[in-house]
N, C-alpha and C positions, 0 to 999 in steps of 0.2 A: 441637517435638514435636506431631505431628498425631494427631487422633482415629483416622484410618485405620491408624495404626501399631499399633493394638491390636485390629484386626479379624481374624476367622478364620471359616471356614465350619464350622457345626455342624449336622449332620443332625438333624431334629426327633426322629427315633427314639431319639436318645441322651439326650433329656431325661427324667429319671426322674420318674415320678408316684407311686411308692411306694418306701419304703426297703427295703434288704436285711434279711432276717431269717435268723438273729439279726443284731443291729446290727453286731457285729464281723466278720461274714462279708463285708462290703463289700470291694471291691478297694482296694488301696493302691498308688499309683505312688510309688516311692521315687526321688527325684532328688537324688543326692549328688554335688555337683560336676558333672562331665560324664557320670557313670554313671547309668543308668536301669535300674530293676528292677521287675518286676510281682509284687506281693505281695498280701496281704490285711491288713485292719486288725488282725486278731488277731496278726499277726507283729510288732507293735510290741514285744511282750515280748522279741524277739530283737534289736531295734534300739535299745532304750533300756535304761538300767540305773542303778546308783548314781551319784549326781552330777547326774543329769538332773532338771530341775524343769519339770513341765507346768503351764502357767498356764491356768486354766479359767474361763470366763464363767458365773457362776451366775444370770444373769437368767432370769426365768420368763415365758414367752409367755402373754399373756392372750387369752381367746377374744373377739377384738376385732371380729369380723364380726357385725353385728346386723341383723335384719329386723323392722321395726315398721310401725305405721300412724299416720297423722295424720288427724284428723277436722275437717271444716270445714262450717259451716252456710251453706247457699245458699237462695235463694228456693224452690228445689224440694225442700229438705230437707237432711239431713246427707249429706255426701259423704266417704267414707273412701278413702284412697289409701295404697298400699304405699310404704315408704321403706327403702332399704338404707343402712346406716351402717357405716363402717370407722373405728374409733377410731385416732388417731395418737399422741397424747401428752397427759398432763395439763398444764394451765397453772398459773400461780402463784396463781390465784384460786379453785382448787377445781373448775374446769370441765375439759372434755375437748375438745381440738381433734380434728376428725373430717372425713372426707369423706362426702358424701351423694349418693345417686342416687335421684330427680332433685333436684339442689340448687336449681335455678332456680324450682321450684314451692313451696319452703318459705318461710315468713314468720317473722320474728323474733317471739318470744313464743309460738309454737305449741308444743304438746306432742306428742311422739312416744311412743307406747306400745309396749313390747316384751312383750306378754302381760301377765299380772297381776303379774309379779315386778319389773318395772322400767319406769320412764318417764323422759323427759328433756325439758326445755324448751330451745328454740332460743334461746340467749342472744345470739348474734351471727352474722351472715352476711357472709362475705368472698368475694372472687372465687375463691379457691382452696379454700374449704371453709367450715366453720362451727364454732362453739363450743357445746357442750351442757352443761347443768347437770342432773345426775341427781338423782332423789329418794332416793338412798341413797348413803352414803359408807362408807369403811373396810371392815370385814369384811362388812357387809351388802351393800355394792356388789359385793365380790368374789364373794359367794355367789350374788347375783342374776345377775351376768354369767356365772358358770359354768353357770347354769341355762338362760339364753336365748341365749348367744353361741356362735359357731362359730370354730374356729381360722382365723387369717388366712393362708391359703396364699399363697405368692408368685404374682404374676400369671401367670408362665409355667407353673405347675401348675394354677392356677384356670381357665386358658383351656382346659385339657384335661379337667378333671373337677371336680366340686363337692367341698368338704370334707365329711368324714363323721366318725363316732364314732372310727374308728381313728386319725385325725389328732390327737385329743386326747392320745394317748400318743406317737404316732410323731413329732410335731412339738414334742417337749419333751425336754430333756436329762434324764438320770436324776438329776442333782444340782441341777436347777432349784430356786431358793429364793426369789428376790426378784422379785415381780411388777412388770411394767412394759414388757416388750418386746412389739412387734407383729410381730416376725419372729424366728426362732430363730437362735442361733449354730450354724450347721448342721454344721460340722466335728465338733462335740461330740456330734451325734446318733449317731455311730458307736460310742460307748462304752456298754457295759452293765456290770452289777455284776461279772460274772465277769472281764472284761478289767481293770477297775480293781483287783480283788483280785490278779490275776496280775502286774500292773505293780508294785503295792506289794511283792509278794513278791520282785521283782527289785531292789528298792531305789529305784525311781522315786518321787519326791515330788511333791506337788500343792499349788498355791496358787490361791486363788479371787479373782477380780475381778468387778465388776459393770458391764456396759455394756448399757443398755436399748436394744436395736436398734430403730430407727424405720423407718417405711415409706419414708423417704427413701433407705434403702439400695438400693431398686429404681429410683430415679430415673435416667433416662438422662443421659449427659453430652451437652450440647447445643452446646458451643463447639468450634470446630475446633482451636484452640490449647489443648490440655488443661491447660497450666500456668495458664490463667486461670479454670479451673473452681473454683467455691466449694462446699465440702462442706456437707451438712446437719449440724446440731449434734445430738449424742446425749449424754445424761447418763451419767456413769460414776464409779466409785469404786475406788480402790486403797487398801485399808486399811493402817494402819501395820504390821500383822502380815505382810501380803503383801509390802509394800515391803522389810521386813526379810528375809523368806525369799529374795526375788530377789537382794538385795545380798549375803547370805551365800553363796548359790550361786555368784554371780560371783566372789566373793573366794576361794572354794575351787576355782575353775577348772571348775565345772560348766556345763552348757548350759541356757540359758533357752529353752524351746520353748512359745510360745503355741499353744493349740488354737483355731484360727479367727482370721480377720482382725480380729474385734471385740476379742479379747483383745490381739492385737498392737498395734492402734491405741491402745488404752488405756495399755498399759505404755510405749509410745513417747511418749505424751503426758505421762506422769508422769516420764519419764527426764530427768536433767540432762545437760549436755554431756559429763561424764566417765563417763556410763553408769550412775551410781547412780540408783536410783528413790526418789522421795519420795512420801509419801501424797498422794492426789489425790481430790478430790470436786468435780466441776465438769462443765460441758459441754465436750466436745472436738469440734473441727472439723478435726482433723488430716487432711491430704491427702498421701498417700505415693505418689510416682510416681518414675520413673527419675531418678537423681541424688540421691535422699534418702540420708543417712548414718544407718544403723540404730545406735542407741545401746546397746540392751540385748538385742535379739532375735538368737539364734544359729541358729534353724531355725523352721519353721512347718509345722504340720499344717493343711491347708485343703482344701475341696472345689474343684471346677473351676468357673470363673466365666464370666459372660456376656461375649460380645464387646463391645468398646468400653466396658467398665465400669471404675469406679474400682478395683474389687478386682483386676481383671486388671492394672491399672497398678501396684498394690501388689506383686503377686508378681513383676512384671517388674522392679521396683526391687530386690527381694530377690535374684533369680537372674540378672538381665540379660535384656534384651528378646530377644536371639537365642536364648538358652537356653530361655526360656519358650515361644517359638514351637516349638522342637523338642519340648518336653515336651507341649504341647497337640496337636501333630501326631501324636505317638505315642499320646496318649490317645484321639484320634478314630479313628485307624487300628486301635487295639486294642479299640475298643468300650467304653471306659469310660463310665459313666453320669454325666451332668452335673447340676449345680446342687444345690438344697437337699436333695433325697432321693438324690442321686447318690453316686458313689464319692469317695475321698479321695486326697490326695497328701501326702507328707512331703518338704518342700523344705529341703535342707541346702546352703547356698552353698559 
């Protein structure tokens, strides 16, 4: 299974840099078996009903992009330099792993100041990044970060425009609850309060999981034989209540439909061989590619993914490689908007 098997041509003009407004007005490509229909996200109320369980990722994106300064004394006086930081994930010792630009000019023990609200000491420097120790923790850290940080837009959007105040709301789900992600579970960005209410009225039920999406989700696959690729680890939790809701839905013959690949990867990580789901609280490195046997997922709502990405491999595993090629060809030809702020698909094998 070669990396080129998951390549396709995507015109740059189809990369969305802003979301649809209202959220549920985004287009929705319904792929059910061999049938394809062009709809809108608001049409989910006609596609879903009693017995269906939507699994939602309630992670909350932190404003992980920081711009600060470091000061250094020289014989000529104090020299102040700008430093750009992207937080990646907390470590077990209370620090934060991060990327820095320029990394090579930083020194261990230096302090980076992000205005008056927040500062951090460079605790460790490695080839791929560094570890920071901030002068605030808990709620104080969250408040300071909210004051000085910017939303960490994906690289394919950041290359086209800078983040702004609108992204603080646009790049966050309406049910975001548990802080820790540095990328949004983007299929969930299509839901607003009105759509959720309409789905509840139709008898659709909801269950929440937490998977803190890391920056590794944007890392390219670098091996030619994709089966040898190693996934980045991401922390997730399936509570006993959610596991019980999924198992009860399956027992009753209902459909389990994760919203987004993050929710799918997490419930598949928590699923046993017989398809029952157990409570889960751990790091998952699950890599789903063609040949994978899905244990609990019946359908998937997801956005359109990058060429040669692990997420394209995941949807190819769900629908079949030939079918996904047809779906993506239709999406490109029909002008669907791609990636994090783009349109959605509902994939039903």
